[in-house]
C-alpha positions in Angstrom: -45.6 -1.0 115.2 -46.7 2.7 115.3 -44.9 5.2 117.6 -47.7 5.1 120.0 -47.3 1.4 120.5 -43.7 1.7 121.1 -44.3 4.4 123.6 -46.9 2.4 125.5 -44.3 -0.5 125.6 -41.6 1.6 126.9 -43.9 3.2 129.5 -44.8 -0.3 130.7 -41.2 -1.2 131.5 -40.1 -0.8 135.0 -37.7 2.0 135.8 -33.9 1.2 136.2 -31.0 3.1 137.6 -29.1 2.6 134.3 -27.4 5.8 133.4 -28.3 7.2 130.1 -25.8 7.9 127.3 -26.9 11.5 127.2 -25.9 12.0 130.9 -28.9 14.1 131.7 -29.7 14.0 135.4 -33.3 13.3 136.2 -35.6 13.6 139.2 -35.3 10.3 140.9 -35.1 7.0 138.9 -35.8 7.5 135.3 -36.5 4.7 132.6 -33.5 4.7 130.5 -35.6 4.9 127.3 -37.2 8.0 128.4 -34.2 9.8 129.3 -32.3 9.3 126.1 -32.1 12.3 123.8 -31.6 10.0 120.8 -35.3 9.0 120.7 -37.2 12.0 119.3 -39.3 9.9 117.0 -41.3 8.1 119.6 -43.9 10.7 119.6 -45.7 13.4 121.9 -46.4 10.9 124.5 -42.9 10.4 125.2 -42.2 14.2 125.1 -44.9 14.7 127.7 -43.4 12.1 130.0 -39.9 13.8 129.6 -41.4 17.2 130.4 -42.8 15.8 133.6 -39.2 14.8 134.6 -37.9 18.1 133.6 -35.8 16.8 130.7 -34.8 19.2 127.8 -36.4 18.7 124.4 -34.5 19.3 121.2 -35.7 21.8 118.8 -33.3 22.6 115.9 -30.3 20.6 114.7 -27.2 21.8 112.9 -25.0 19.1 111.3 -21.4 19.6 109.9 -18.8 17.1 108.4 -15.3 18.7 108.7 -12.7 17.0 106.6 -9.1 16.7 107.8 -7.3 15.4 110.9 -8.8 16.6 114.1 -6.5 18.6 116.2 -6.7 18.8 120.1 -6.9 22.0 121.9 -3.5 23.8 122.7 -2.5 26.7 124.6 -0.2 29.5 123.4 1.8 30.7 126.4 3.4 33.5 124.4 6.9 32.6 125.4 8.6 32.1 122.1 6.9 31.1 118.7 3.6 29.1 118.7 4.0 25.3 118.7 3.1 23.3 115.5 0.1 21.7 117.5 -1.2 25.3 118.2 -0.9 26.4 114.6 -2.5 23.2 113.4 -5.4 23.7 115.9 -5.9 27.2 114.6 -6.0 25.9 111.0 -8.6 23.2 112.0 -10.6 25.6 113.8 -10.8 28.0 110.7 -12.0 25.1 108.7 -14.8 24.6 111.1 -15.7 28.3 111.0 -15.7 28.4 107.3 -17.9 25.2 107.1 -20.3 26.9 109.5 -20.6 30.2 107.6 -20.9 28.4 104.3 -23.8 26.2 105.4 -25.6 28.2 108.0 -24.1 31.8 107.9 -23.7 33.2 111.6 -26.6 32.0 113.6 -25.0 33.2 116.8 -27.4 31.0 118.8 -28.1 32.5 122.4 -30.0 29.5 123.7 -28.9 26.4 125.5 -27.6 23.7 123.1 -26.2 20.2 123.1 -22.9 19.6 121.3 -22.0 16.2 119.9 -18.7 15.5 118.2 -17.4 12.3 116.7 -13.6 12.6 115.8 -12.4 10.1 113.2 -8.6 10.1 113.4 -6.0 8.9 110.7 -3.8 6.0 111.6 -0.2 7.0 111.7 2.2 5.5 109.0 1.1 3.9 106.0 -2.6 3.0 105.6 -3.6 -0.6 106.4 -4.2 -2.8 103.5 -6.9 -5.0 105.1 -9.8 -4.8 107.7 -8.0 -7.2 110.0 -4.8 -5.1 109.9 -6.9 -2.0 110.5 -8.6 -3.4 113.5 -5.4 -4.5 115.1 -3.7 -1.1 114.6 -6.9 0.8 115.7 -6.9 -1.1 119.1 -3.4 -0.1 119.7 -3.4 3.4 118.4 -6.8 4.8 119.6 -5.5 5.1 123.2 -2.4 6.8 122.2 -3.9 10.0 120.8 -4.6 13.0 123.0 -7.6 13.2 125.4 -11.1 13.2 123.8 -11.9 16.3 125.9 -9.1 18.3 124.3 -10.6 17.6 120.9 -14.1 18.6 122.1 -12.6 21.8 123.6 -11.0 22.9 120.3 -14.2 22.1 118.4 -16.4 24.1 121.1 -14.0 27.1 120.9 -14.3 27.1 117.1 -18.0 27.4 117.2 -17.9 30.5 119.3 -18.6 33.5 117.2 -20.2 31.7 114.3 -22.8 29.1 115.3 -22.7 30.1 118.9 -22.6 33.5 120.4 -20.5 32.1 123.3 -19.5 28.5 124.1 -21.1 29.0 127.7 -24.4 28.1 125.9 -23.2 24.5 125.5 -25.0 22.7 128.4 -24.8 19.1 127.1 -21.8 17.5 125.5 -21.0 14.1 123.9 -17.6 13.4 122.4 -16.3 10.2 120.7 -12.7 9.6 119.6 -12.4 6.9 116.8 -10.3 5.9 113.9 -11.3 6.8 110.3 -12.7 3.6 108.5 -10.5 1.6 106.3 -10.1 3.6 103.0 -11.5 6.9 104.4 -9.8 10.1 105.2 -10.0 11.5 108.7 -12.9 13.8 109.4 -15.1 15.1 112.3 -19.0 14.9 112.6 -20.4 17.9 114.6 -24.1 18.2 115.8 -25.4 21.1 117.5 -28.9 20.9 118.8 -30.9 23.5 120.7 -32.7 22.3 123.7 -35.7 23.5 125.6 -34.9 23.5 129.4 -38.4 24.3 130.3 -39.9 27.2 132.3 -40.5 30.6 131.2 
């Protein structure tokens, strides 16, 4: 089935009030399939419909895989020496900056962007020996780690001055906190995509 047939099928579906995973507010009720930013392959007919609703269109994407344990955002109050968490966050942010410079240089984007991060954390203690053990420990440990938004904040700050001129250009965010798959080291997937908000 070609993309035009897929688009016609989607446009024939009745609108629903289901909230899209991208979280973009629309004008009135929007069909979920039209709203989602994850469907860029459905062709120009879909983008035309999205433009009518005033939804952004992605233009350029930047992808990074950052090895190592993700570290949540932490504040240094300057009352005494920095905490270990703060120092670990700084080291992780430097790893992100180095990865950006090595792959893309310093684009210093000055346009609205979408930031999507997936944080794959390491399980504490000895690594599990089976998938069943991994799943049992994952369900218990995933909710014990720091807030997902703290990981996102640390990542957002790290992109400032390298990929982005300022983190205020981030207008859409998506963050997922998970556990690294069995047999894999912890890492972070980062996607930054420029978006066209319309207008002149």
